[in-house]
N, C-alpha and C positions, 0 to 999 in steps of 0.2 A: 203369638204368646206364651212367654219363654218365661224360664228362671234362671237356672244353672248354667254350666261354664259348654254340660254337652252342646247349649243350644248356638254357642259363638259362631262356628261355622256356618252353619245355618243361615244364621242372620246377615253374615258378613258376604253369604253368597247371593244371598237376595241382594242384598246393596247393590254388587255388584251387576244385578242381571239388569236384564227389559222392565223388569217388573218397579211398582213404585209402591214402598212402606209407608202405610196412609200414620201409622200410628203402632206404637210397641205397647204392651199389656203385658206386665210382669208384677209381682208377688211385692209388699210392703217387707222390708227388712228388719228383721229383731233385734235385738241389742244382745249383743255378745263380746266375750272378750273381757280380759282388766277394765273396766270403769264402764263396761256394758255400753259401746259402743256401738252406736246404728252406723253402717257400711253401706253403700249400694251394692247388690247381687248382681254378679257376673254379666248378665244381659243389659241391664237398668246402667250400668256400669258404659258397655260398649253402646249402647243407644246414644246415649247423652255426649258422648265421643263422636258420633257419626253426625251425630245432630239433631234425632229424629225424638218426635214428639212420644211421652214417654204417659204412662197411665198404670195407676197403682189401687187397683179397686178395692177394699177391705172385701164387702160382697161382689160374684158377677151379675146378681138380680137388681141391682140398688138403681133405680129409674135414670141418677142421673149420668151411672156409670152407661147406661143401656141409652142415652139418648148420646152420647156421646159416639159411641156406636155406629147409629142411624148418622148421624152428624157426617162421620169416616164414609159411613158408604162400600165397604171393601167387597170386592167380586170375591172374595176367598180369604179364610180366613186359617192362618198355619200357625198350628200349637206342636209346639218342644218340649218336652219334657214339664208340663205347669198344670194344675187341676182338673178337677173334673169339670166341665163346662153344664150350664141346663141348656135346656132347648133355646133358651128367648137367645143366650147365643151364636149357640152354632148350627142354629137353622138362619142364624140373620142370611148371610151372605150368599151369593148368586149362581158359585160353583160351590157352593160347600165349607164347613171347618175341617182343615187333612190336617193329619195326626201322623207325626213321623214317629214310632214304637223301632224301640229297640231291640228286637226280634222278627220271627221271623212268624207274622201270626197267622193259624188261632195258638201258637206255641210262646208261652209265657206272656201270656195275659199280666198288667198290675206292675207295681213300681220298679222292680229290682229284675228286669227279666237277666241284664247283664252279668249282675250274682252269682242269680240261680240256676244260668244257662252251667257256668264255668264250676259251679259247686256238685251241677249234675254228670259232667263227666262230657258234658259234650262237645261235641268237635265242630263243630258245625252250627251256626249262630249267622243272622244277619239285621237288615231293617226294611219295616215295613212302612209305606205312606197310606193311610184309608181316609173312608169320611165317617165322622164321631156321629153317633147315637146313642138313643138313653141309656146304654148299658156300657160297660166297663173294658174298650178294646172289642168290641165287637164288630164294629161297622164294616162294611163293602172293602175289601181291600181293591187298591189303583196301583200301588206298582210295589215290586219287591227285588231286594238284593240280598244274594249270598256270600258271608265271609267264615273265612274258616280260624280254629280257635289253636290257639300254637296249646302244645303239653305245659309250658311252663307261664303261656300269657297271663298277666295280672285281670282285675277288672279295668284299675287304673289304663294301661297295654289299652285294654279292645277297648272302653266308652272313646277315647282318641282315635282310633281308626274306627270304633261304630260312630262316630258325628263328623266325619269327615264325608263318610259313605252317604251319609244321610242327607249331609246339603245338597251332593251329585242328585240323589234322588228324587230330593224336593222339588228342585228345579226343574226334570227328567214330569215329576207329577203334573206340575205349575202347566208345564206347556204344554202337556197331554190332554189335559182340562180345557183348557184354552183358546184348541185346535180344533175341540171334538171328536180326537185319536185316541181318547182313554177313555173308558167304559169300568164301573165298576161293579168287583165280581164280590155276590154277597158271602159271606167268611162264614164258615163251616163249624159246629163246633167239635167236629172228630179230628182226633189227637189233641184236641185243647187242650192246658196247662197252663198254671196261674205261679207266677209268681208274687207274691205278696210282700211287702214292705218290713224291714231289716229288724227280728227282736233281739234284744239282747244275747239271751238263751241261742239267736243261732250261731250267735261269733266265738264259743264258748268250743273249745277244739276238744273231739274226742279221742283220746289217743289211744281206746279200747277199736277201732276201725282198719283197715287195711288201708295201708302208709300210701296212698292215690287217692283214694279218700281224703283222707287230713291233708294231703297237698292242694286238691281242688279245694277242699273249704279254705286252707291259707289265704292263695291267689282267688279266690271270691272275691274274698270281703278288703283285697291289698288296694291302693294304700292308706282308703277307707270304708269302712269306721274300724277296718283292723279286725282279725280272728286271734285272740288270746290264750292266756295260761294260766293258773296262777305259779309259780313256785315259792316254796317258801313263804305264803300268803301273802305275795307282791304279784299285779294282773305284769305277763308280759305279753306283747303284742308282738305278733312273727308277722312280717312281711313278705319274705321269699321265701324258697324250701326246693328245695329237690327228691324223689323219689331215688332211693339208690340202691344199687344190688344186690342181691344177697352173699355177697363174699365179701363183704364191706364189715362185718362183725366178726370179733377180735374171737380169737381162737378159740372154741367149746363155752360161746357166749350166742349160738346161735338164737336160745332164746329171750327169758327173761322180762322183765315187766316195763307192758304198756308204760309208755311217760317216762321211762329211768333214760337215764342220759349213756352216753359213750365215746370215745376218738376214736381215728378212725385218720388212715395216711398220715402215719407218727404224728398222731396229733393235731394234724394240718387242717380235719374239718372235725364238725362236732354233730352229734348224729341224735334222734329223740325213737327208741325203739315204738312200734305201731302193735297193735293184736298179730298183722301179719306185715311183717320188714322194718322198713324206717325211712325216715326222711332227713336228709342234711339241711339244718340250719343256714340260710341265707344270710338275712337280714333280721332282725330282735331291735326289742328295745319296750325295758321296762315303762310301764306307760306315763307319759311326760316324760321323758329322755330324751335324745336324740339316737339316731338308729345304729346300731354297729352290725358287724359281722361278727357268726359266729367262733369264731377264735377269739376276737378283741372281747364278746361277752362272755366267753370264758375264763378269757385274761384275769377277768374284773371281781369273778367268782372262785377264787382258790378251791373253795371246798364244794364243788360242782359235784363229783360221785357220790356228794352225801346228801344230795337233793333229787328229787324226781318232781315231774310233772302232775298238777292233782291229777285223776279223773272225770273230768265236769259234768257230771248227770244232764 
């Protein structure tokens, strides 16, 4: 049971393994884009390419869908980035319903663990397989694998890395459950934290914070949905940045208002002041426009020195 691109390595790994996939359950796509066309979501598209049977129930408690699950009679249900499963579903398989989660539980329970781990400046995360129960990401842990987070790594880059690591862990978990060598460990609430669904206000850059926090926010939401700030009344999305050393400020300008721009390296670089320090803008774009480097963006804004990013509240 899965929907997004994050689940594709797991689907491919299962197909290539000794395990037999009796069916794939995914979400029904919503109309999107110009013309509001309905396009298959990543897991559905790959499953059909692989010739797998696909179901897209509107409600997981629908009697017809539950009947289909009973017909499939799975030994295990594998869940990767899907929705909440009712007890009628997660309690059905003999070996249980195994969820792959992109954090080291009990840290970052919830919908956006990768984003919040980066936002909070974590240097390490990982993947966890656990047995689903009635609560959110609280079930008994089956296996975990650590993964470092680079200082400049974006959510998109980390997602790709964790999706591959998670696929390997899923196969190890299924093998251990099948052999009877893997014992679930009840999950503790000690050290637990939440990773709630992203809201629009989370994406608004607060320049009146230290540069490292601004940098973490930018990479936490890159490439989607993208952290942004208002410039001259228009939203600018910033996708890549780096924290600058303190000696980059122009002579006599170590202070300055957070959100204001300045050039460094003989105008080869473009930076924004923060409450403490500054960040270089490496990749950004006006909303709906193509991405540009900092210098490219600046060349299109000749009066850049007269403009300042708004301090989002």
